C-alpha positions as CSV (number, residue, x, y, z in Angstrom):
1,M,-12.9,24.6,16.1
2,E,-16.3,22.9,15.8
3,T,-15.1,21.2,12.6
4,N,-12.0,19.8,14.4
5,I,-14.1,18.5,17.2
6,K,-16.4,16.6,14.8
7,I,-13.3,15.2,13.0
8,M,-11.8,14.1,16.3
9,E,-15.1,12.4,17.2
10,N,-15.1,10.6,13.9
11,I,-11.5,9.4,14.0
12,A,-11.2,8.8,17.8
13,G,-9.4,5.5,18.4
14,K,-8.6,4.9,14.7
15,T,-5.2,4.4,13.3
16,I,-4.0,6.4,10.3
17,G,-4.6,3.3,8.2
18,G,-8.1,3.0,9.6
19,I,-8.9,6.6,8.8
20,V,-7.8,6.1,5.2
21,A,-9.7,2.8,5.0
22,E,-12.9,4.8,6.0
23,D,-12.3,7.5,3.3
24,Y,-9.5,7.2,0.8
25,R,-9.7,10.9,0.1
26,T,-7.7,11.4,3.3
27,A,-4.7,9.6,1.8
28,E,-3.7,12.7,-0.2
29,V,-3.6,14.8,3.0
30,F,-1.2,12.3,4.6
31,K,0.9,12.1,1.4
32,N,1.3,15.9,1.3
33,H,2.8,15.8,4.8
34,G,5.0,12.8,4.1
35,I,3.0,10.6,6.6
36,D,3.1,6.9,5.6
37,F,-0.5,5.6,5.8
38,C,0.2,2.1,4.3
39,C,3.3,0.4,5.6
40,N,3.2,2.3,8.9
41,G,-0.6,2.9,9.1
42,N,-0.9,1.5,12.6
43,R,-0.1,4.8,14.3
44,D,-2.5,7.4,15.6
45,L,-2.6,11.0,14.4
46,A,-0.8,12.5,17.3
47,E,2.1,10.1,17.0
48,A,2.4,10.7,13.2
49,C,2.2,14.5,13.6
50,A,4.9,14.5,16.3
51,E,7.2,12.4,14.1
52,K,6.8,14.7,11.1
53,N,6.5,18.0,13.1
54,V,3.1,18.6,11.7
55,D,0.5,20.7,13.5
56,L,-2.3,18.4,14.6
57,A,-5.0,21.0,14.3
58,Q,-3.9,22.0,10.8
59,L,-3.9,18.3,9.8
60,M,-7.5,17.8,11.1
61,E,-8.6,20.9,9.2
62,E,-7.2,19.5,6.0
63,I,-8.8,16.2,6.6
64,G,-12.1,18.0,7.1
65,K,-11.8,19.8,3.8
66,A,-10.7,16.6,2.0
67,T,-13.8,14.7,3.2
68,E,-16.5,17.4,2.7
69,G,-19.5,16.1,0.9
70,K,-20.0,12.5,-0.3
71,P,-17.2,10.5,-1.7
72,G,-17.2,10.4,-5.5
73,N,-16.8,7.0,-7.2
74,T,-14.4,5.7,-4.6
75,A,-15.1,2.1,-3.9
76,D,-15.9,1.2,-0.2
77,F,-13.4,-1.6,-0.1
78,K,-13.9,-2.3,3.6
79,T,-17.4,-3.6,2.9
80,W,-16.3,-6.0,0.1
81,P,-16.3,-9.8,0.7
82,L,-12.7,-10.8,1.3
83,D,-12.5,-13.1,-1.8
84,L,-13.7,-10.2,-4.0
85,L,-11.1,-7.9,-2.5
86,A,-8.3,-10.4,-3.0
87,D,-9.4,-10.9,-6.6
88,Y,-9.5,-7.1,-7.1
89,I,-6.0,-6.7,-5.7
90,E,-4.6,-9.5,-7.8
91,K,-6.3,-8.5,-11.0
92,T,-5.8,-4.7,-10.6
93,H,-2.6,-4.1,-8.7
94,H,-0.6,-7.3,-9.3
95,R,-1.2,-7.1,-13.0
96,Y,-0.3,-3.4,-13.0
97,V,3.0,-4.2,-11.3
98,E,3.7,-7.1,-13.7
99,A,3.0,-4.9,-16.7
100,Q,5.1,-1.9,-15.5
101,L,8.2,-3.6,-14.2
102,P,9.8,-4.3,-17.7
103,V,8.7,-0.9,-19.0
104,L,10.4,1.0,-16.1
105,K,13.5,-1.3,-16.2
106,Q,14.0,-0.3,-19.8
107,Y,13.5,3.4,-19.2
108,L,15.9,3.4,-16.2
109,K,18.5,1.5,-18.2
110,K,18.4,4.0,-21.0
111,L,18.6,6.9,-18.6
112,C,21.8,5.4,-17.1
113,E,23.3,5.0,-20.5
114,V,22.5,8.5,-21.7
115,H,22.6,10.6,-18.6
116,G,24.5,8.6,-16.1
117,N,27.7,10.6,-16.4
118,N,26.0,13.8,-15.4
119,H,23.5,12.2,-13.0
120,P,25.2,9.3,-11.1
121,E,22.2,9.0,-8.8
122,L,20.5,7.3,-11.7
123,F,22.6,4.2,-11.3
124,E,21.5,3.9,-7.7
125,I,17.8,4.4,-8.7
126,H,18.2,1.8,-11.4
127,D,19.8,-0.7,-8.9
128,E,17.2,-0.1,-6.2
129,F,14.3,-0.5,-8.6
130,N,15.7,-3.7,-10.0
131,V,16.0,-5.2,-6.5
132,S,12.4,-4.1,-5.8
133,A,11.2,-5.7,-9.1
134,G,12.6,-9.0,-8.0
135,E,11.2,-8.8,-4.5
136,L,7.8,-7.6,-5.6
137,A,7.5,-10.5,-8.2
138,A,8.3,-13.1,-5.5
139,H,6.0,-11.3,-3.0
140,M,3.0,-11.3,-5.3
141,K,3.4,-15.0,-6.1
142,K,3.4,-15.8,-2.4
143,E,0.1,-14.0,-2.0
144,E,-1.4,-15.5,-5.1
145,F,-0.4,-19.1,-4.3
146,I,-0.5,-19.2,-0.5
147,L,-2.3,-16.4,1.3
148,F,-5.1,-15.4,-1.1
149,P,-6.2,-19.0,-1.7
150,Y,-6.6,-19.5,2.0
151,I,-8.5,-16.2,2.3
152,R,-10.9,-17.4,-0.4
153,K,-11.3,-20.7,1.5
154,M,-12.2,-18.8,4.6
155,E,-14.8,-16.8,2.8
156,K,-16.3,-19.9,1.3
157,A,-16.4,-21.7,4.7
158,R,-18.1,-18.6,6.2
159,G,-20.7,-18.5,3.4
160,S,-21.4,-22.3,3.5
161,K,-21.1,-22.5,7.3
162,T,-18.7,-25.4,6.9
163,V,-15.7,-26.3,9.0
164,L,-12.4,-24.6,7.9
165,A,-9.3,-26.8,7.9
166,A,-6.3,-25.2,9.5
167,P,-3.6,-24.3,6.9
168,H,-0.2,-25.8,6.8
169,F,1.2,-22.4,8.0
170,G,-0.7,-22.6,11.3
171,T,-2.6,-19.4,11.2
172,V,-3.3,-16.6,8.7
173,Q,-1.3,-14.3,10.9
174,N,1.9,-15.9,9.9
175,P,1.9,-15.2,6.2
176,V,0.2,-11.8,6.9
177,Q,3.1,-10.8,9.1
178,K,5.6,-11.9,6.5
179,M,3.8,-9.9,3.8
180,M,3.6,-6.8,6.0
181,D,7.3,-7.1,6.8
182,E,8.0,-7.2,3.0
183,H,5.7,-4.2,2.5
184,V,7.8,-2.2,4.9
185,A,11.0,-3.1,3.0
186,E,9.5,-2.0,-0.3
187,G,8.1,1.1,1.2
188,D,11.5,2.0,2.5
189,R,13.1,1.3,-0.9
190,F,10.7,3.6,-2.7
191,E,11.2,6.3,-0.1
192,K,14.9,6.1,-1.0
193,I,14.1,6.2,-4.8
194,S,11.9,9.2,-4.2
195,R,14.7,11.0,-2.4
196,L,17.3,10.1,-5.0
197,S,15.0,11.4,-7.8
198,N,14.2,14.7,-6.0
199,H,10.7,13.3,-5.5
200,Y,10.4,12.5,-9.2
201,I,11.2,16.0,-10.4
202,P,13.4,15.8,-13.5
203,P,16.6,18.0,-13.5
204,A,16.7,21.1,-15.7
205,D,18.7,19.2,-18.4
206,G,16.3,16.3,-18.3
207,C,15.0,15.1,-21.7
208,N,11.6,13.7,-22.5
209,T,12.7,10.2,-21.5
210,F,13.8,11.6,-18.2
211,K,10.3,13.2,-17.6
212,V,8.4,10.1,-18.7
213,A,10.5,7.7,-16.6
214,F,10.1,9.8,-13.5
215,A,6.4,10.3,-14.1
216,L,6.0,6.5,-14.4
217,L,8.1,5.9,-11.3
218,K,5.8,8.3,-9.3
219,E,2.7,6.6,-10.7
220,F,4.2,3.2,-9.7
221,E,4.8,4.4,-6.2
222,D,1.3,5.8,-5.9
223,D,-0.2,2.6,-7.0
224,L,2.0,0.6,-4.6
225,H,0.8,2.8,-1.7
226,L,-2.8,2.0,-2.5
227,H,-2.0,-1.6,-3.1
228,I,-0.3,-1.9,0.3
229,H,-3.0,0.1,2.0
230,L,-5.7,-2.3,0.8
231,E,-3.8,-5.2,2.2
232,N,-2.4,-3.9,5.4
233,N,-5.3,-1.8,6.5
234,I,-8.3,-3.7,5.1
235,L,-7.7,-7.2,3.8
236,F,-5.2,-8.5,6.4
237,P,-6.9,-7.4,9.6
238,R,-10.3,-8.6,8.4
239,A,-8.8,-12.0,7.4
240,I,-7.3,-12.3,10.9
241,E,-10.7,-11.6,12.5
242,M,-12.5,-13.9,10.2
243,E,-10.2,-16.8,11.0
244,K,-10.8,-16.3,14.7
245,K,-14.5,-16.5,14.2
246,L,-14.2,-19.6,12.0
247,A,-11.9,-21.4,14.4
248,P,-10.0,-23.9,12.1
249,Q,-10.4,-27.4,13.4
250,A,-7.5,-29.5,12.0
251,P,-4.5,-29.1,9.8
252,E,-4.8,-29.6,6.1
253,A,-3.3,-32.7,4.6
């Protein structure tokens, strides 16, 4: 009981996304209960527990166990300068997605050819992933060429104490909201892929290709969850707050 009280004091007023931003070790607890901490991380614990029929006291106990002691080598992303965090997301998560998309496409195509007759759900997984591949590629380019450059400009203006010119999109909240909407769409798509694949558990007659493909799909989804978490729960809200403090003066040419 005392542990739960301390946990409640630590997380009072924080969203699920905020809790994970404070200590990423809590992400595994939420994953185990099917609670979305990235795309829908703006809910509080009670709301999320009610939605998933999870006992709140049990969840707090699990959070307490997960966060015992000091974090290991987990980076404290919430303290990073925004330009550094944007660089990290781009060079780590964007590059991972770009590298893995063609690999997974090939694996899923082969599975459909070899096992499609006995496992017709593979065709739907293949189609959903291909749609996601196209959407993610476009999504990342919008971040790399529109949103992230403006975030870097804000960080530079803050450091040099210079006037920040307002962007052509009006306010950073506009592209942020667009990116968050697209995150929800991809989160929903991967939730469907997870269901179709029996949560990435290969069937009894699954060959090694089946096992590797599903393992790679799970790894891809896990990386996407962290990727979206870093943006939705850390980068984006901090960018919005920074822009308010900088008060852009005039539209860019």
